[in-house]
BAMIDREN-489986 format. One record per residue (C-alpha): residue number from 0; residue in one letter; chain; x, y, z. Coordinates in Angstrom, 3 decimals. Layout:
# residues N
+------+------+-------+----------+----------+----------+
| logu | domi | kemar |        x |        y |        z |
+------+------+-------+----------+----------+----------+
|  NUM |    A |     A |        X |        Y |        Z |
...
+------+------+-------+----------+----------+----------+
# end
This chain:
# residues 344
+------+------+-------+----------+----------+----------+
| logu | domi | kemar |        x |        y |        z |
+------+------+-------+----------+----------+----------+
|    0 |    M |     A |    7.314 |   35.645 |   53.675 |
|    1 |    M |     A |    7.794 |   38.554 |   51.243 |
|    2 |    D |     A |    5.783 |   40.875 |   53.977 |
|    3 |    R |     A |    8.877 |   40.360 |   56.527 |
|    4 |    R |     A |    9.588 |   44.004 |   57.979 |
|    5 |    V |     A |   13.711 |   44.442 |   57.623 |
|    6 |    V |     A |   15.669 |   46.859 |   60.339 |
|    7 |    I |     A |   19.152 |   48.070 |   60.936 |
|    8 |    T |     A |   20.199 |   47.180 |   64.386 |
|    9 |    G |     A |   24.256 |   47.835 |   63.606 |
|   10 |    I |     A |   26.482 |   50.085 |   61.277 |
|   11 |    G |     A |   30.062 |   50.344 |   60.851 |
|   12 |    G |     A |   32.756 |   51.637 |   58.582 |
|   13 |    L |     A |   35.920 |   53.400 |   57.610 |
|   14 |    C |     A |   36.817 |   55.873 |   55.448 |
|   15 |    G |     A |   39.123 |   59.039 |   55.118 |
|   16 |    L |     A |   37.043 |   60.650 |   57.555 |
|   17 |    G |     A |   37.323 |   58.205 |   60.218 |
|   18 |    T |     A |   37.937 |   54.618 |   61.122 |
|   19 |    N |     A |   34.434 |   53.765 |   62.785 |
|   20 |    A |     A |   30.926 |   54.888 |   61.981 |
|   21 |    S |     A |   30.581 |   57.745 |   64.471 |
|   22 |    S |     A |   33.624 |   59.248 |   63.621 |
|   23 |    I |     A |   32.666 |   59.604 |   60.241 |
|   24 |    W |     A |   29.291 |   61.025 |   60.918 |
|   25 |    K |     A |   31.022 |   63.468 |   63.381 |
|   26 |    E |     A |   33.340 |   64.752 |   60.246 |
|   27 |    M |     A |   30.247 |   64.365 |   58.232 |
|   28 |    R |     A |   28.240 |   66.809 |   60.626 |
|   29 |    E |     A |   30.932 |   69.297 |   60.752 |
|   30 |    G |     A |   31.734 |   69.640 |   57.241 |
|   31 |    R |     A |   34.735 |   68.035 |   57.046 |
|   32 |    S |     A |   36.462 |   66.847 |   53.778 |
|   33 |    A |     A |   39.237 |   64.092 |   53.896 |
|   34 |    I |     A |   40.270 |   64.967 |   50.415 |
|   35 |    S |     A |   44.165 |   65.736 |   50.031 |
|   36 |    P |     A |   47.126 |   64.641 |   48.080 |
|   37 |    I |     A |   47.428 |   60.848 |   48.342 |
|   38 |    I |     A |   50.870 |   60.160 |   50.021 |
|   39 |    T |     A |   50.696 |   56.602 |   51.027 |
|   40 |    T |     A |   50.840 |   54.611 |   47.982 |
|   41 |    D |     A |   53.352 |   54.628 |   45.251 |
|   42 |    L |     A |   51.635 |   56.595 |   42.430 |
|   43 |    Y |     A |   54.805 |   56.889 |   40.164 |
|   44 |    D |     A |   54.281 |   59.459 |   37.641 |
|   45 |    M |     A |   51.122 |   60.676 |   39.570 |
|   46 |    E |     A |   52.273 |   62.874 |   42.213 |
|   47 |    G |     A |   50.139 |   65.443 |   43.565 |
|   48 |    T |     A |   47.147 |   63.536 |   42.984 |
|   49 |    V |     A |   44.035 |   63.864 |   45.285 |
|   50 |    G |     A |   42.012 |   61.090 |   46.719 |
|   51 |    A |     A |   40.327 |   60.484 |   50.054 |
|   52 |    E |     A |   42.463 |   57.802 |   51.526 |
|   53 |    I |     A |   42.487 |   55.952 |   55.367 |
|   54 |    K |     A |   45.963 |   57.228 |   56.679 |
|   55 |    A |     A |   46.513 |   54.273 |   58.936 |
|   56 |    I |     A |   44.402 |   50.844 |   59.699 |
|   57 |    P |     A |   42.907 |   50.802 |   63.029 |
|   58 |    A |     A |   43.627 |   47.879 |   65.174 |
|   59 |    H |     A |   41.979 |   44.835 |   64.801 |
|   60 |    A |     A |   41.883 |   41.045 |   65.925 |
|   61 |    I |     A |   42.364 |   39.556 |   62.375 |
|   62 |    P |     A |   44.402 |   36.596 |   62.796 |
|   63 |    R |     A |   47.717 |   36.677 |   60.862 |
|   64 |    K |     A |   46.746 |   33.502 |   58.953 |
|   65 |    Q |     A |   43.625 |   34.816 |   57.648 |
|   66 |    L |     A |   45.526 |   38.529 |   56.965 |
|   67 |    V |     A |   47.901 |   37.250 |   54.613 |
|   68 |    S |     A |   45.255 |   35.807 |   52.205 |
|   69 |    M |     A |   43.513 |   39.047 |   52.636 |
|   70 |    D |     A |   43.646 |   42.423 |   49.969 |
|   71 |    R |     A |   43.194 |   45.761 |   51.189 |
|   72 |    F |     A |   39.315 |   45.889 |   50.450 |
|   73 |    S |     A |   38.510 |   42.630 |   52.177 |
|   74 |    L |     A |   40.455 |   43.969 |   55.574 |
|   75 |    L |     A |   38.217 |   47.124 |   55.421 |
|   76 |    A |     A |   35.149 |   44.876 |   54.946 |
|   77 |    V |     A |   35.970 |   42.799 |   58.019 |
|   78 |    I |     A |   36.861 |   45.802 |   60.101 |
|   79 |    A |     A |   33.463 |   47.371 |   59.036 |
|   80 |    A |     A |   31.691 |   44.436 |   59.565 |
|   81 |    T |     A |   32.993 |   43.452 |   63.049 |
|   82 |    E |     A |   31.968 |   46.773 |   64.396 |
|   83 |    A |     A |   28.531 |   46.546 |   62.665 |
|   84 |    M |     A |   27.978 |   43.354 |   64.506 |
|   85 |    R |     A |   29.408 |   44.804 |   67.902 |
|   86 |    Q |     A |   26.676 |   47.766 |   67.911 |
|   87 |    A |     A |   24.096 |   45.017 |   66.756 |
|   88 |    G |     A |   24.924 |   43.053 |   69.884 |
|   89 |    L |     A |   25.251 |   39.759 |   67.634 |
|   90 |    S |     A |   27.592 |   36.786 |   67.432 |
|   91 |    C |     A |   27.294 |   33.536 |   65.601 |
|   92 |    D |     A |   27.175 |   29.988 |   67.147 |
|   93 |    E |     A |   26.418 |   26.490 |   65.909 |
|   94 |    Q |     A |   22.977 |   27.203 |   66.502 |
|   95 |    N |     A |   22.356 |   30.392 |   64.386 |
|   96 |    A |     A |   25.058 |   30.170 |   62.375 |
|   97 |    H |     A |   23.394 |   29.113 |   59.140 |
|   98 |    R |     A |   20.618 |   31.985 |   59.685 |
|   99 |    F |     A |   23.282 |   34.869 |   59.489 |
|  100 |    G |     A |   24.757 |   35.675 |   56.126 |
|  101 |    A |     A |   26.507 |   38.581 |   53.867 |
|  102 |    A |     A |   26.185 |   40.228 |   50.692 |
|  103 |    M |     A |   29.156 |   42.589 |   49.943 |
|  104 |    G |     A |   29.118 |   45.331 |   47.267 |
|  105 |    V |     A |   32.555 |   46.020 |   45.338 |
|  106 |    G |     A |   33.556 |   47.878 |   42.284 |
|  107 |    G |     A |   36.006 |   45.550 |   40.998 |
|  108 |    P |     A |   38.668 |   43.104 |   42.339 |
|  109 |    G |     A |   41.660 |   43.625 |   44.617 |
|  110 |    W |     A |   43.376 |   46.422 |   42.883 |
|  111 |    G |     A |   46.272 |   46.427 |   44.849 |
|  112 |    T |     A |   46.676 |   42.528 |   44.517 |
|  113 |    I |     A |   46.498 |   42.807 |   40.575 |
|  114 |    E |     A |   48.756 |   45.941 |   40.195 |
|  115 |    E |     A |   51.424 |   44.471 |   42.647 |
|  116 |    T |     A |   51.116 |   41.047 |   40.815 |
|  117 |    Y |     A |   51.514 |   42.831 |   37.358 |
|  118 |    R |     A |   54.579 |   44.973 |   38.601 |
|  119 |    S |     A |   56.529 |   42.326 |   39.971 |
|  120 |    I |     A |   56.076 |   40.121 |   36.844 |
|  121 |    L |     A |   56.619 |   42.543 |   34.160 |
|  122 |    L |     A |   58.943 |   44.948 |   35.561 |
|  123 |    D |     A |   61.002 |   42.942 |   38.571 |
|  124 |    G |     A |   61.482 |   39.978 |   36.659 |
|  125 |    V |     A |   59.367 |   37.661 |   39.341 |
|  126 |    T |     A |   58.610 |   34.377 |   37.437 |
|  127 |    R |     A |   55.623 |   33.609 |   39.506 |
|  128 |    A |     A |   52.567 |   35.272 |   41.476 |
|  129 |    R |     A |   52.388 |   35.231 |   45.010 |
|  130 |    I |     A |   50.278 |   31.930 |   46.256 |
|  131 |    F |     A |   47.275 |   33.945 |   47.497 |
|  132 |    T |     A |   47.083 |   36.063 |   44.551 |
|  133 |    A |     A |   43.843 |   34.551 |   43.332 |
|  134 |    P |     A |   42.137 |   34.443 |   46.630 |
|  135 |    K |     A |   43.014 |   37.622 |   47.682 |
|  136 |    G |     A |   41.926 |   39.402 |   44.083 |
|  137 |    M |     A |   38.511 |   37.928 |   43.361 |
|  138 |    P |     A |   35.713 |   40.109 |   43.657 |
|  139 |    S |     A |   33.894 |   37.827 |   46.048 |
|  140 |    A |     A |   36.768 |   38.046 |   48.094 |
|  141 |    A |     A |   35.271 |   40.493 |   50.901 |
|  142 |    A |     A |   31.929 |   38.588 |   51.419 |
|  143 |    G |     A |   34.158 |   35.277 |   52.270 |
|  144 |    Q |     A |   36.602 |   37.098 |   54.688 |
|  145 |    V |     A |   33.590 |   38.335 |   56.318 |
|  146 |    S |     A |   32.120 |   35.196 |   56.440 |
|  147 |    I |     A |   35.062 |   33.658 |   57.865 |
|  148 |    F |     A |   36.035 |   35.841 |   60.410 |
|  149 |    L |     A |   32.614 |   36.315 |   61.724 |
|  150 |    G |     A |   31.464 |   32.510 |   61.522 |
|  151 |    L |     A |   28.399 |   33.378 |   58.895 |
|  152 |    R |     A |   27.093 |   30.044 |   57.270 |
|  153 |    G |     A |   23.762 |   31.727 |   55.700 |
|  154 |    P |     A |   23.885 |   33.170 |   52.398 |
|  155 |    V |     A |   27.547 |   34.763 |   51.288 |
|  156 |    F |     A |   28.022 |   36.296 |   48.474 |
|  157 |    G |     A |   29.733 |   39.498 |   46.227 |
|  158 |    V |     A |   27.717 |   41.800 |   44.354 |
|  159 |    T |     A |   29.765 |   44.078 |   41.512 |
|  160 |    S |     A |   27.758 |   46.761 |   39.812 |
|  161 |    A |     A |   29.848 |   49.760 |   39.696 |
|  162 |    C |     A |   28.913 |   52.662 |   41.921 |
|  163 |    A |     A |   25.311 |   51.035 |   42.792 |
|  164 |    A |     A |   27.269 |   47.722 |   44.133 |
|  165 |    G |     A |   26.810 |   48.670 |   47.663 |
|  166 |    N |     A |   23.110 |   49.707 |   47.458 |
|  167 |    H |     A |   22.685 |   46.195 |   45.431 |
|  168 |    A |     A |   24.578 |   44.428 |   48.128 |
|  169 |    I |     A |   21.843 |   45.940 |   50.746 |
|  170 |    A |     A |   18.775 |   45.192 |   48.126 |
|  171 |    S |     A |   19.945 |   41.448 |   48.000 |
|  172 |    A |     A |   20.405 |   41.219 |   51.488 |
|  173 |    V |     A |   17.069 |   42.440 |   52.172 |
|  174 |    D |     A |   15.479 |   39.922 |   49.525 |
|  175 |    Q |     A |   17.158 |   37.386 |   51.715 |
|  176 |    I |     A |   15.384 |   38.112 |   54.854 |
|  177 |    R |     A |   12.360 |   38.679 |   53.044 |
|  178 |    L |     A |   12.312 |   35.457 |   51.631 |
|  179 |    G |     A |   12.988 |   33.855 |   54.988 |
|  180 |    R |     A |   16.503 |   32.670 |   53.639 |
|  181 |    A |     A |   18.071 |   34.343 |   56.831 |
|  182 |    D |     A |   17.056 |   36.426 |   59.865 |
|  183 |    V |     A |   20.491 |   38.476 |   59.712 |
|  184 |    M |     A |   22.482 |   39.729 |   56.885 |
|  185 |    L |     A |   25.366 |   42.004 |   57.099 |
|  186 |    A |     A |   25.411 |   44.090 |   53.920 |
|  187 |    G |     A |   27.270 |   47.036 |   52.530 |
|  188 |    G |     A |   30.071 |   47.360 |   50.384 |
|  189 |    S |     A |   34.121 |   47.976 |   50.192 |
|  190 |    D |     A |   36.634 |   49.299 |   47.812 |
|  191 |    A |     A |   40.429 |   50.278 |   47.665 |
|  192 |    P |     A |   41.152 |   51.680 |   44.373 |
|  193 |    L |     A |   43.650 |   54.086 |   45.372 |
|  194 |    T |     A |   46.138 |   52.237 |   42.896 |
|  195 |    W |     A |   48.274 |   53.625 |   40.348 |
|  196 |    G |     A |   46.595 |   51.714 |   37.783 |
|  197 |    V |     A |   42.813 |   52.381 |   38.523 |
|  198 |    L |     A |   44.108 |   56.165 |   39.006 |
|  199 |    K |     A |   45.387 |   56.156 |   35.551 |
|  200 |    S |     A |   42.219 |   54.955 |   34.288 |
|  201 |    W |     A |   40.202 |   57.210 |   35.117 |
|  202 |    E |     A |   42.310 |   59.709 |   34.684 |
|  203 |    A |     A |   42.057 |   58.435 |   30.864 |
|  204 |    L |     A |   38.311 |   59.400 |   31.096 |
|  205 |    R |     A |   39.189 |   63.148 |   31.980 |
|  206 |    V |     A |   36.833 |   63.077 |   34.962 |
|  207 |    L |     A |   39.236 |   63.285 |   37.759 |
|  208 |    A |     A |   39.177 |   66.815 |   39.606 |
|  209 |    P |     A |   42.737 |   68.223 |   40.164 |
|  210 |    D |     A |   42.071 |   69.607 |   43.515 |
|  211 |    T |     A |   38.241 |   68.627 |   45.447 |
|  212 |    C |     A |   34.803 |   67.157 |   44.767 |
|  213 |    R |     A |   32.331 |   69.929 |   44.691 |
|  214 |    P |     A |   28.877 |   68.033 |   43.895 |
|  215 |    F |     A |   26.254 |   70.311 |   42.470 |
|  216 |    S |     A |   28.513 |   73.271 |   42.676 |
|  217 |    A |     A |   28.923 |   75.437 |   39.601 |
|  218 |    D |     A |   32.838 |   75.590 |   39.882 |
|  219 |    R |     A |   33.167 |   71.530 |   40.008 |
|  220 |    K |     A |   35.937 |   70.062 |   37.888 |
|  221 |    G |     A |   35.213 |   66.492 |   38.183 |
|  222 |    V |     A |   35.220 |   63.233 |   40.489 |
|  223 |    V |     A |   37.815 |   62.390 |   43.456 |
|  224 |    L |     A |   38.281 |   58.745 |   44.190 |
|  225 |    G |     A |   38.461 |   57.440 |   48.035 |
|  226 |    E |     A |   38.831 |   54.127 |   49.688 |
|  227 |    G |     A |   36.505 |   52.767 |   52.334 |
|  228 |    A |     A |   33.783 |   50.386 |   53.876 |
|  229 |    G |     A |   30.587 |   50.616 |   55.167 |
|  230 |    M |     A |   28.548 |   47.904 |   56.646 |
|  231 |    A |     A |   24.884 |   47.595 |   58.059 |
|  232 |    V |     A |   23.415 |   44.371 |   60.130 |
|  233 |    L |     A |   20.292 |   44.175 |   58.581 |
|  234 |    E |     A |   17.756 |   42.047 |   60.592 |
|  235 |    S |     A |   14.035 |   40.707 |   60.309 |
|  236 |    Y |     A |   11.676 |   43.213 |   62.739 |
|  237 |    E |     A |   10.617 |   39.928 |   64.397 |
|  238 |    H |     A |   14.304 |   38.577 |   65.325 |
|  239 |    A |     A |   15.174 |   41.918 |   66.610 |
|  240 |    A |     A |   12.232 |   42.453 |   68.745 |
|  241 |    A |     A |   12.612 |   39.035 |   69.775 |
|  242 |    R |     A |   15.973 |   39.756 |   71.600 |
|  243 |    G |     A |   15.223 |   43.342 |   72.494 |
|  244 |    A |     A |   17.954 |   44.851 |   69.840 |
|  245 |    T |     A |   17.949 |   48.637 |   69.556 |
|  246 |    M |     A |   16.349 |   49.115 |   66.045 |
|  247 |    L |     A |   18.271 |   52.252 |   64.391 |
|  248 |    A |     A |   15.687 |   52.417 |   61.229 |
|  249 |    E |     A |   13.748 |   50.412 |   58.964 |
|  250 |    V |     A |   14.250 |   49.549 |   55.368 |
|  251 |    A |     A |   10.971 |   50.666 |   54.279 |
|  252 |    G |     A |   11.849 |   50.148 |   50.315 |
|  253 |    I |     A |   14.045 |   49.396 |   47.591 |
|  254 |    G |     A |   14.145 |   50.099 |   43.643 |
|  255 |    L |     A |   16.358 |   48.818 |   41.323 |
|  256 |    S |     A |   16.745 |   49.611 |   37.325 |
|  257 |    G |     A |   19.044 |   49.795 |   34.528 |
|  258 |    D |     A |   18.744 |   52.547 |   31.837 |
|  259 |    A |     A |   19.909 |   50.762 |   28.790 |
|  260 |    Y |     A |   21.736 |   53.480 |   27.655 |
|  261 |    D |     A |   25.258 |   54.190 |   27.733 |
|  262 |    I |     A |   28.328 |   52.523 |   29.413 |
|  263 |    V |     A |   29.690 |   55.941 |   31.178 |
|  264 |    M |     A |   27.089 |   58.452 |   30.196 |
|  265 |    P |     A |   23.745 |   58.211 |   32.318 |
|  266 |    S |     A |   20.513 |   58.759 |   31.193 |
|  267 |    I |     A |   17.315 |   60.250 |   33.280 |
|  268 |    E |     A |   15.286 |   57.076 |   33.030 |
|  269 |    G |     A |   17.555 |   54.958 |   35.028 |
|  270 |    P |     A |   17.358 |   56.653 |   38.415 |
|  271 |    E |     A |   13.747 |   57.879 |   37.762 |
|  272 |    A |     A |   12.340 |   54.341 |   37.723 |
|  273 |    A |     A |   14.535 |   53.124 |   40.457 |
|  274 |    M |     A |   12.910 |   56.297 |   42.815 |
|  275 |    R |     A |    9.413 |   55.561 |   41.758 |
|  276 |    S |     A |   10.047 |   51.628 |   42.102 |
|  277 |    C |     A |   11.422 |   52.713 |   45.653 |
|  278 |    L |     A |    8.597 |   54.739 |   46.474 |
|  279 |    A |     A |    6.271 |   52.353 |   45.109 |
|  280 |    D |     A |    7.743 |   49.409 |   47.163 |
|  281 |    A |     A |    8.040 |   51.785 |   50.726 |
|  282 |    E |     A |    4.258 |   52.761 |   49.858 |
|  283 |    L |     A |    5.050 |   56.309 |   50.533 |
|  284 |    N |     A |    4.632 |   59.628 |   48.610 |
|  285 |    P |     A |    7.297 |   61.807 |   46.952 |
|  286 |    D |     A |    6.090 |   64.468 |   49.569 |
|  287 |    D |     A |    6.781 |   61.940 |   52.636 |
|  288 |    V |     A |   10.437 |   61.885 |   51.611 |
|  289 |    D |     A |   12.409 |   64.413 |   54.009 |
|  290 |    Y |     A |   16.355 |   63.714 |   52.697 |
|  291 |    L |     A |   17.886 |   62.499 |   49.702 |
|  292 |    N |     A |   21.456 |   61.232 |   49.349 |
|  293 |    A |     A |   22.316 |   61.778 |   45.906 |
|  294 |    H |     A |   25.079 |   60.296 |   44.053 |
|  295 |    G |     A |   26.650 |   63.631 |   43.254 |
|  296 |    T |     A |   29.780 |   62.510 |   41.849 |
|  297 |    G |     A |   30.813 |   66.415 |   40.798 |
|  298 |    T |     A |   30.684 |   65.644 |   37.208 |
|  299 |    V |     A |   29.012 |   68.129 |   34.811 |
|  300 |    A |     A |   27.075 |   64.852 |   33.378 |
|  301 |    N |     A |   26.117 |   63.479 |   36.278 |
|  302 |    D |     A |   25.085 |   66.314 |   38.368 |
|  303 |    E |     A |   22.983 |   67.900 |   35.473 |
|  304 |    M |     A |   21.333 |   64.203 |   34.973 |
|  305 |    E |     A |   20.528 |   63.642 |   38.507 |
|  306 |    T |     A |   18.880 |   67.082 |   39.223 |
|  307 |    A |     A |   16.650 |   66.496 |   36.377 |
|  308 |    A |     A |   15.592 |   62.992 |   37.486 |
|  309 |    I |     A |   15.000 |   64.239 |   41.257 |
|  310 |    K |     A |   12.757 |   67.236 |   39.838 |
|  311 |    R |     A |   11.231 |   64.719 |   37.436 |
|  312 |    V |     A |   10.347 |   62.283 |   40.524 |
|  313 |    F |     A |    9.654 |   64.685 |   43.132 |
|  314 |    E |     A |    8.132 |   67.825 |   41.006 |
|  315 |    D |     A |    7.101 |   70.917 |   43.406 |
|  316 |    H |     A |    8.557 |   68.754 |   46.388 |
|  317 |    A |     A |   12.099 |   68.367 |   45.117 |
|  318 |    F |     A |   12.461 |   72.279 |   46.121 |
|  319 |    Q |     A |   11.236 |   71.792 |   50.019 |
|  320 |    M |     A |   13.455 |   68.523 |   50.635 |
|  321 |    S |     A |   17.106 |   68.511 |   51.806 |
|  322 |    V |     A |   19.354 |   66.629 |   48.885 |
|  323 |    S |     A |   23.475 |   66.557 |   49.312 |
|  324 |    S |     A |   26.028 |   64.328 |   48.018 |
|  325 |    T |     A |   28.330 |   63.432 |   50.804 |
|  326 |    K |     A |   31.109 |   62.656 |   48.313 |
|  327 |    S |     A |   32.394 |   66.115 |   48.854 |
|  328 |    M |     A |   33.626 |   64.800 |   51.947 |
|  329 |    H |     A |   34.749 |   61.474 |   51.423 |
|  330 |    A |     A |   34.892 |   61.229 |   47.810 |
|  331 |    H |     A |   33.781 |   58.466 |   45.688 |
|  332 |    C |     A |   34.800 |   55.048 |   46.943 |
|  333 |    L |     A |   33.441 |   53.134 |   44.222 |
|  334 |    G |     A |   31.838 |   50.148 |   45.275 |
|  335 |    A |     A |   31.759 |   51.542 |   48.871 |
|  336 |    A |     A |   30.248 |   54.873 |   47.829 |
|  337 |    S |     A |   26.355 |   53.862 |   48.606 |
|  338 |    A |     A |   27.370 |   51.933 |   51.917 |
|  339 |    L |     A |   29.228 |   54.851 |   53.410 |
|  340 |    E |     A |   26.111 |   57.272 |   52.071 |
|  341 |    M |     A |   23.901 |   54.814 |   54.166 |
|  342 |    I |     A |   25.835 |   55.837 |   57.319 |
|  343 |    A |     A |   24.762 |   59.142 |   56.519 |
+------+------+-------+----------+----------+----------+
# end
């Protein structure tokens, strides 16, 4: 079963650039940036802080009974997943639901729910948390809510591995299909980190840029945080072909690695190993690659390390292929970052 080909038949997303995948792509193509002062969240002593926020949530059909048990990151995930399923032309019924699953990458828990709970108890004198605090805040909530709304009864789980979470979720979903555990997997990432506590934590690391994100630019000043979700419908080639689906892309190869080096400082060996493994899995040579979507956070440490890793893997071809980081437009959306970059 491990030789099953996996294709993408639908994508969905929303972030500061737009509230669906096509609008995100349009803004990306035109080089627009969604980074601006944050206005929709109470930042208390952090006025003027910039980020890439979703100014208004688009219309959706999520019933109020489910909505009250959802943190913002779960809401974004369900909206993106619904769009991806619609584009793929798929739906679940009693016959196929157990062959449909979901893998959702997140950078952490429901930040908004946790902050609201702590502030109400510690500052406002409330004596008990709201009833849905735990199910709203748990990291696996987004995957569960997607499963409930769309009726997916196959493998459903959350993946949390910081900025790589969306990619790891997609990789894990591909494995479910390759292993024959599912025919269709919704996979991607979601995060809503534009809260006072999260921004104060990143501020303490001294990596937040005061104005905007400039990956690989000599005048870069650091990272900017954003919120959003990106989702893909992954399908076995046989399943997609049998129903005459439009195949947007094929997942040719995957590589995963850990650098076992430092909790905040990256090393060259980690991304180098991941890229080499990906090329080997896809049975491609370095000079077969036309474009590389870089992590490109806009910090000196990342950009220098990543540039060196790319040159080490691709050697002379590194100077011929296109490399960019779309974080200059949608900012760093943590668990959703690589999923939004998958749309690009």
